[in-house]
N, C-alpha and C positions, 0 to 999 in steps of 0.2 A: 861165096867167099869165108866160113866161117872162122877165119883165124884170124878176121878182123873184128874185135871187139873194142867197149869202151875202154878207157883207160882205168886202173886202179884207180886214178883220185874220182874219176868221175862214178865208179859203182860203189867209193866208203862213203859219198858225201850223201844223207840221209834225206825222203822225199819230207818234206814240206804241209805237213798234213791239215794246218790252215789254208791254206790252199786246194788239196783233195777233196775236202769235204764242202767247201765253195764248188769244187765239179761235179762231183759227187746231185750237192741241191740245184744244182744249173738245170743237170739233167734232168730229174721231180720239174724241175719249176717247167720246164720246157717241155712237160709231159704231164701238165694242165694240174698240178698238183699244187699247190697251197703252200708257200716257204716264208716263215719266220727264218732271216738272217742275222743269225748272234755269233758267226763263229771267226768272221775276219773281222780284226781293224780298220774298217773303209766309216770314214762317215756319211752318214745319210742325205746328209746337210750342202746343199750343192755350195758350188764355189761361189766368193764373194762377185758380187753385180760388178761393183768397179775391176775387179782382176778380169771376166769375161768380154766389159768394154773394152780393156786395157788388151787382153789379146783381138779381139777382131781390129783395132785400132790397127795393134802392128804388122795384125795379115791387108789392110790395105793400105798402108802407107809405108812400108818396110819388105826389101824383096829377100828377108827369113834366113843368112847364112849363114857359116859359121861365126862362131863368136873368139873373145878371147878365151883360151883352155880354162882359166881359173874363173869366166862370167865377166857382164858386163860390169861396166864402173858405175851406172845407177844404181844397176841389184846390190854390185858388195859393198856403198857407201850407204842405201837403206840398211841393208843386215847390219854395218857397224853403229849406224846409227842406232840401231834399234836394243843395242847391248848396249847404248846411254842412252837410254830412257829406262830399259828396263830394269837395269839391272845399273846402272850408274858406274858401267867401265867405261875407260877410250880402247878401243877395236880399234889399230889400223885397214881400211880397206882391203890393203895390200898382205893381210892375214887371213884373208876373206877368201875360201875357195868356194864358186857355184860346183855343183854337182850334180845327176843324174839320181835325186833322188836320194834318200838316206843309203839305202843301198850300197850306189858306188863312195862314196863316201867312208865305210867302212875297207874296203876295198881299198881305195890309199893314203886309207892310215894307216891300215898295216902292212903294206908294201912297202908305204914310205918308212916304219915306227924300225920295223925289225925282222935281223937277219934269219935267214934260211935253218925250218928247225927250233926255232924262239919259243918258247911256252907262253901261252895266255893266260891267264886267269879272269873265270868267271863265276859270279854267283847260279847258284841253280834253285827253283826252275828259273830256265830265261828265254828270251827270245830263239828260237831254235832254225833261226838264218846268222846267226854270229856264231853256233861252232859251226853248222854245214857249210858256211865263207871259213872259216878259219882250216878245215878239213881240208876243202879244195883249194889253200894255197899253201899249204901245206905243211903246217906252224901247228903247235900242240896246244891242250887244251886239259888247264890244270883247271876243276869245276869247286864251286865254295856254297857246300852245303846252306841253305839258310832255312827258319822254319817260323815258327809261332814265336818260339826264345827270341829271339831277334827283328820283328816282325817284318819275319821274308825281309832281309836287308842284311849285304855280310858285316861285318861286325869291323871295325879297323881293327883290332886287334889280330883278328886274324889275317888281315891282312900284312900288316909289319910281322906277322912270325912269318910267309909266304920271300917278303922281299925279304925278312934276315935270310934264308936258307940256299937265295940267292937263284931259285928254281924258275925260278919267272923274270919271262923282259914286261910285262905291259899287263892291266890290268883292267878291263872293261867294265860301268856298270853303270845300269840307266836306271834315272830316277825323272818321274813318277815309271814304272818299270811295266816290264809285258815279261808274261799276265796278271800278275802280284795285283798291279799297281800301290804298290807300296813307294814312297819317297822315304828316300835321305834327309834326317832332318840338316840345316845348317853348321851344324854342331860338327855333324856326323861325316858333312861333305867334305868341309874345312879339316877336321881331322885325317880323310884319308887324301884325298888330296896333294899332303901338306908331308902324309910319309912316301908317299909316291914317289915324290919330289928328291927328299931328302936318300933315299934310299937308289935310287937314279933307274927308275924303274918309270915307265911309261904310263901317263894316266889317260883314257879314253873318255869321256864321258857325253851317256848319248840322252840329250834334252831332248826329243822328237816329240816327247808332250806336253812339254815346256808348256807352259797357258791355260791347260786343261789340270787345275788342280782344287780339289776341292776343303778349303777352311785349312790347309798343310801351307806353309809358309815354302817359296818353292826357290837355289839357292843358283847360282851358277859355280863351274866349278872353277874357271877363270878367277873368282873373284878370291882364292885362295893361292890359287898358281898359277904361273903363266903359263908354265912347259903343259899344260894339261890342252889336250885334242875335243874338243867339240866337233860332235854332230848332233845338225839340226836338218830339218825338212817342212816343207811346207804340208804336209798330206794329212795333221794329223789334226792343227788347229787350227791351221788355215782352211780346212779340206778339201787338201787340190789332190789328191794320190794320184789320179792319171796323168798327171802333167809331168809329173815323174821330174820333183825339183828339188831340190835339199841345198845346204849347205856345212861346210867346215870353217872353225878357228884352227890354225895350227897356228905353233909355237915359227918366232921369225927364220930357225934354220932346216924349217920344214916346207918353208915357201916354196923357193923350187925345185927340190925333189918332185915333192908331189904336183907342182904345172908337171914338169918331165913327164913323170905316168900319168898325168891325166888328158898330156897331149895325144899321145901314144893310143889308150886305153879304150880313150871316150873323146877325142878333137874336142866337144866344149857339149854343157848340156842342153837340154834345146830350146832355140832360140823365141821363138814363143814365147812359154812356159817362161823364162827370163823375164821377159817383156813385162806381160803381166803378174808375175811373182811380183812385182815391184808395186805395185798398186794393192795390194797384196795392205801391206800397214800402213792406208788409210783405211781400211772394214773393217776395226775394231768394231766399231755398235755393231754390225751385222756378226760379226763374229761373235761376240760374247755374247750375244741372244741363241746362234750353236749351244754355247758352254752353258748356258739357262735352262733347256732343254736335254743337255747330258744330266743338269747337274737333279732334273728332277726325272728323269728315268734312273738313276742312280740312287735316289731316296725309293721310291715307288717297290726298286727289287728290292733293298735291306732289309725293307720293312714285309714284302713279302713273300721273300722265297724261303726265313727258318718255318714260316707257316706249312711250309710246301715240304717239308724235310733238308731243306738244304741249309742247315743250323748253323755248318761252319765251313765260312771265306777268308781271307786274307785282306787284311783292312783296307779297303777302297780311299786311299790317297790323292789320285789322278786317273789319267787315261781315261778310259771308258772299259775297261776291264770289273766282272767278277771272277774270283776264283775257286771256286768251290771245290768243295770237302765231297764227294760222291760212297766215299764207301760203306755207309748204309746200305747204300741198293746194287752194290755192286763193286767187285772186283777186276774190273775187267773195266776203264771206263771208257774206251776205242770200239766196243762194240756197245756199251753203255747208248754210247755218242749216235752211232750206225742207228740203233734199234729207235733213238728218240726223233732221230732226222725222218725216217723211214715207216714209220708206224703215226706222228702225231705232227711231223712237217715244220720242226726247231731244228737249225743245223747252231750245232755247236762245235768248238774244240776241246778234243780229247788229250788231257794233261800229257800225254804222253810225246806231243810235237815236242814239249818246254819241257821236261825231265825223265831221263831214260829209265830213272832208279827208283821214284818215288810217284811218277807222271796217271799210275793206273787207276790212281783215286779220287785222281779232280779231272774237270772240264771247266772251261773257259769258254764263261757268255760275254759279246761284247753289247752293252749295250750306246750301243753309236745311233740305233734302227731309231725310226720314230715314237712321239709314246704312244700310241697305237699301236702299232709292232710288238713294245715291249711288252704293257698289258693281253694282245693277247698269247705273247707264249708264256707268261704267266697261267694262265687261264688252261692253255691245253696243258701244260704241265700237273696243273693243279689234277685235271681229270687222268692225265694216265698214271699219274704215282699214287692218286689218293682210289 
């Protein structure tokens, strides 16, 4: 049945190169190669002990059925409390939507907020799943190019220009950002949120790397606009990637539409993960220990990378990435990354995953691994490039 093919929509969704690189690295590892993993933004730290204990208790005492589509009350209340304790914000638990990772949050946000064919503005470079989800849902993408002059962050003036033209219905910004690790300063976040609200466009603030900031103040977009849509996750700071659990804070007018969408698209987020995530907010001491490890990895890489040829990279304000310019070595970072993986067993992600226009000059290196792994990566790179 050759006439049966994948939809045009599916065929235009680009591959997630970081995941392709992870697959290639895993194949090499399974065949006996010693691989240092810097390709995927996944904490090497285990989930907190309290989270694991809560999951075990749930399995022993609960039938683990469906939950309310927007999440169990205990978790919604703890998330609301997190905003009070961390940002001084009063958020009703009714506005909290627990999701199957942040990925489901983006799907729900886009479908709830935008009409078919709407255009969304997105800074470049950016997390590839954004544009792929936008494409899969038949929305349009308006890229906002960033660079060193703006610390790789979108300028409020550019956002205001786009909003004034009436060409976009929404803006999605991550702070700290992936792949650059840069953050919007609170004053820039405030101006951005206010421009969007005044212009009548939706502002979606991806805050999944909150908690992983290094000497830079973090702010929540809700502090500046009650109409902002907040996306967050237990995957990064809380070290719970495979548990597939995240959350949204949505304006009151989107609560019921998002709930109806979630009911049909997902039923509910994984029940065991929800029950375990309640305990994550009590594991601060352990989680801060993980963050301290990332901070040491960051410091070591920022000190060592220039000496082996990676002298230009974006400011590493938060998250756990170095987005490095490799143009002194190659004009094809995809080929460069594959050679690096196959020849010295260091897995990274080429910049094409994040920026189709300029990504050939960059690679992203995750420093979420162990300190030993990060030092080994530097040793291998130094010998390979020297």
